[in-house]
C-alpha positions as CSV (number, residue, x, y, z in Angstrom):
1,M,-3.1,-4.2,-9.5
2,G,-2.7,-7.5,-9.2
3,R,-6.3,-9.5,-8.4
4,E,-4.1,-12.3,-7.2
5,F,-4.1,-10.9,-4.2
6,I,-7.1,-9.5,-3.5
7,H,-8.2,-12.3,-1.6
8,T,-6.0,-12.5,1.0
9,F,-6.7,-8.4,1.6
10,E,-10.7,-9.4,1.7
11,Q,-9.1,-11.7,4.8
12,W,-6.6,-9.3,6.6
13,A,-9.4,-6.4,6.3
14,D,-10.6,-6.9,9.9
15,D,-6.7,-7.1,11.1
16,Y,-5.0,-5.1,9.2
17,D,-4.6,-2.2,11.3
18,R,-3.5,-4.1,14.0
19,S,-0.8,-5.1,11.8
20,V,0.4,-1.5,10.9
21,F,0.1,-0.6,14.2
22,G,2.5,-2.5,15.6
23,G,0.7,-6.3,16.2
24,D,1.6,-8.5,14.4
25,R,5.3,-9.3,15.1
26,E,6.5,-11.1,12.1
27,Y,5.8,-7.7,10.0
28,K,6.8,-5.4,13.2
29,E,9.7,-4.5,11.5
30,V,7.6,-3.8,8.1
31,F,5.7,-1.4,10.1
32,K,8.1,0.3,12.2
33,D,7.5,4.0,12.9
34,Y,4.2,3.9,10.5
35,D,2.2,6.5,11.7
36,R,5.1,8.9,11.0
37,I,5.9,7.1,7.4
38,L,2.5,7.3,6.8
39,E,2.8,11.6,7.4
40,T,6.3,11.9,5.0
41,A,3.9,10.5,2.0
42,A,1.6,13.2,3.2
43,A,3.6,15.6,3.6
44,Y,5.6,15.7,0.0
45,A,1.8,15.5,-2.3
46,R,0.9,18.5,-3.9
47,G,-2.8,19.4,-6.0
48,A,-5.4,17.0,-6.4
49,V,-4.4,13.7,-5.0
50,L,-5.1,10.3,-6.8
51,E,-4.5,7.2,-4.2
52,F,-3.8,3.3,-5.2
53,G,-4.5,0.7,-2.6
54,V,-6.2,2.4,0.1
55,G,-6.6,-0.4,2.1
56,T,-8.2,0.8,5.1
57,G,-7.9,4.3,5.4
58,N,-5.1,5.3,6.9
59,L,-2.9,7.3,4.4
60,T,-5.7,8.6,2.4
61,K,-7.2,9.9,6.5
62,K,-3.8,11.7,7.0
63,L,-3.9,13.7,3.5
64,I,-7.2,15.3,3.8
65,T,-6.5,16.2,7.4
66,H,-3.6,18.1,5.2
67,G,-6.3,19.4,3.3
68,F,-5.9,17.0,0.3
69,E,-9.5,16.6,-2.3
70,V,-8.3,13.1,-2.7
71,T,-9.1,10.3,-4.8
72,G,-9.4,6.5,-3.6
73,I,-9.1,3.2,-5.9
74,E,-9.0,0.0,-4.2
75,P,-10.2,-3.9,-5.5
76,S,-10.9,-5.2,-2.4
77,K,-14.8,-4.9,-0.9
78,K,-13.9,-5.3,2.5
79,M,-11.1,-2.9,2.6
80,R,-13.4,-0.2,1.0
81,E,-15.8,-1.0,3.7
82,K,-13.1,-0.8,6.2
83,A,-12.3,2.4,4.7
84,M,-16.2,4.0,4.7
85,E,-16.3,3.9,7.6
86,K,-13.4,5.8,8.7
87,L,-13.5,7.9,5.7
88,P,-17.6,8.4,5.0
89,N,-17.1,11.5,2.1
90,L,-14.2,9.7,0.5
91,H,-14.8,9.8,-3.1
92,M,-13.3,6.0,-3.4
93,L,-13.5,3.5,-6.3
94,D,-13.0,0.5,-7.6
95,G,-10.1,-0.7,-9.3
96,D,-6.4,-0.9,-9.0
97,F,-2.4,0.7,-10.4
98,L,-3.9,-0.4,-14.3
99,N,-8.0,-0.7,-14.2
100,F,-9.8,1.6,-12.6
101,P,-13.1,4.3,-14.1
102,K,-11.8,7.3,-16.1
103,L,-11.1,10.4,-13.2
104,I,-13.3,13.2,-15.1
105,D,-11.0,16.1,-13.0
106,P,-7.5,16.8,-13.9
107,I,-4.6,14.9,-11.1
108,D,-1.3,16.1,-9.5
109,T,-0.6,13.4,-7.7
110,I,-0.2,9.7,-7.7
111,I,0.6,8.4,-4.0
112,S,0.1,4.4,-2.6
113,S,1.7,2.9,0.1
114,F,3.5,-0.7,0.3
115,A,1.3,-1.6,-2.9
116,F,3.3,-1.5,-6.0
117,H,5.1,-4.6,-5.2
118,H,2.3,-6.8,-5.6
119,L,2.8,-6.1,-9.8
120,T,4.6,-7.7,-11.6
121,D,7.8,-6.2,-13.4
122,Q,5.6,-5.4,-16.7
123,E,3.1,-4.5,-15.1
124,K,5.4,-2.0,-12.5
125,D,6.2,-0.5,-16.3
126,Q,2.6,-0.9,-17.4
127,A,1.3,1.7,-15.1
128,I,4.5,4.1,-15.0
129,D,3.5,4.6,-18.4
130,H,0.0,4.9,-18.2
131,Y,0.7,7.6,-15.1
132,S,3.0,9.7,-17.2
133,R,0.5,10.3,-19.5
134,L,-2.2,11.5,-16.2
135,L,-0.5,13.7,-14.6
136,P,1.1,16.9,-15.9
137,I,4.4,18.5,-16.7
138,N,5.9,18.6,-12.4
139,G,3.0,16.2,-12.1
140,R,4.3,13.7,-9.4
141,I,4.7,10.3,-8.0
142,V,4.7,9.0,-4.5
143,F,5.2,6.2,-3.2
144,I,5.7,4.3,0.2
145,D,6.9,0.2,0.0
146,T,9.4,-1.9,0.5
147,L,12.8,-2.1,-2.4
148,F,16.0,-3.3,-1.7
149,D,19.3,-1.8,-2.2
150,S,20.8,-4.3,-3.9
151,V,20.9,-8.2,-4.6
152,R,23.2,-8.8,-1.6
153,E,20.6,-7.7,0.6
154,K,17.9,-8.7,-0.7
155,K,19.7,-11.9,0.7
156,K,20.2,-10.7,3.6
157,I,16.6,-10.1,4.5
158,H,15.4,-13.4,3.8
159,H,17.8,-14.6,6.0
160,W,16.5,-12.8,8.7
161,A,13.0,-13.8,8.5
162,S,14.2,-17.3,7.7
163,S,16.6,-16.9,11.0
164,H,13.6,-15.6,13.6
165,G,11.0,-18.2,12.4
166,Y,8.6,-15.9,10.2
167,T,7.5,-17.4,7.8
168,R,4.3,-15.9,6.6
169,L,7.0,-12.8,6.1
170,L,9.6,-15.1,4.3
171,N,6.5,-16.3,1.4
172,D,5.3,-12.8,1.1
173,L,8.9,-11.2,-0.1
174,Q,9.5,-14.2,-1.9
175,T,6.2,-14.7,-3.8
176,E,5.2,-11.5,-4.2
177,Y,6.9,-8.6,-6.3
178,Y,9.6,-6.7,-4.4
179,P,12.1,-5.1,-7.1
180,L,15.3,-3.6,-6.5
181,R,16.3,0.3,-5.8
182,Q,17.6,0.7,-9.1
183,E,15.6,-1.6,-11.3
184,L,12.8,0.6,-10.3
185,A,14.8,3.9,-10.7
186,D,14.7,2.9,-14.1
187,L,11.6,1.9,-15.0
188,F,10.5,5.9,-14.0
189,Q,13.1,7.8,-15.7
190,R,12.3,5.4,-18.8
191,H,9.2,6.9,-18.7
192,H,10.1,10.7,-18.2
193,F,10.7,10.7,-14.2
194,Q,13.0,12.0,-11.7
195,P,13.3,9.9,-8.4
196,Y,14.3,10.0,-5.9
197,F,14.5,7.5,-3.0
198,K,14.6,7.1,1.2
199,Q,14.8,4.6,3.2
200,L,12.8,5.5,6.4
201,N,12.5,2.0,8.3
202,R,14.5,-1.5,7.1
203,F,12.0,-2.6,4.6
204,A,9.6,0.7,3.6
205,W,11.7,3.7,1.0
206,L,9.7,6.7,0.1
207,I,10.0,7.4,-3.2
208,V,8.9,10.2,-4.6
209,A,9.6,10.7,-8.5
210,N,8.5,13.9,-10.3
211,K,7.1,14.0,-14.1
212,N,9.7,16.1,-16.3
213,E,8.9,16.2,-19.7
């Protein structure tokens, strides 16, 4: 998803919920209004849902509460265990954005929160191409993730993190694969999706992409 980040998530599993709910000062702005953001994502789901990067199951729980049938894909064993503690009946599979077991039933929505940036640009392209073949016409992708509106905005955020001494956050921003909004829009359009973007906090954006052919 990329798999090179699994070790990080194995280490983060025990503290993940504390971080996303405001307990980590460096990441407080990244996950500001986290619960509301997840509610927003869940509201855009429809039909049968496939979720990538389940993590500890926070978005999954919202989806199930809204009445959706969810199949979860998560590469980290420790994250899967944490999610199953919350949601023991969840249909959970070992996999990532690019490599996951063949699905038996059709799906209508592919959803993920704070995870798609682990893929390189080439891997993002491969993933969206795959999803365009999995989803029916009018099926949709719903992502929550950090992205940037421009190179200038990206540099401003990097400077902000550096000036506050947020070394772990700055390292993440510089070493993972956070896209520009237009780059991501171009990828979706190339594979017959019409994307919609809405910024939800300084870092997080909602991306809803409907398959139109």
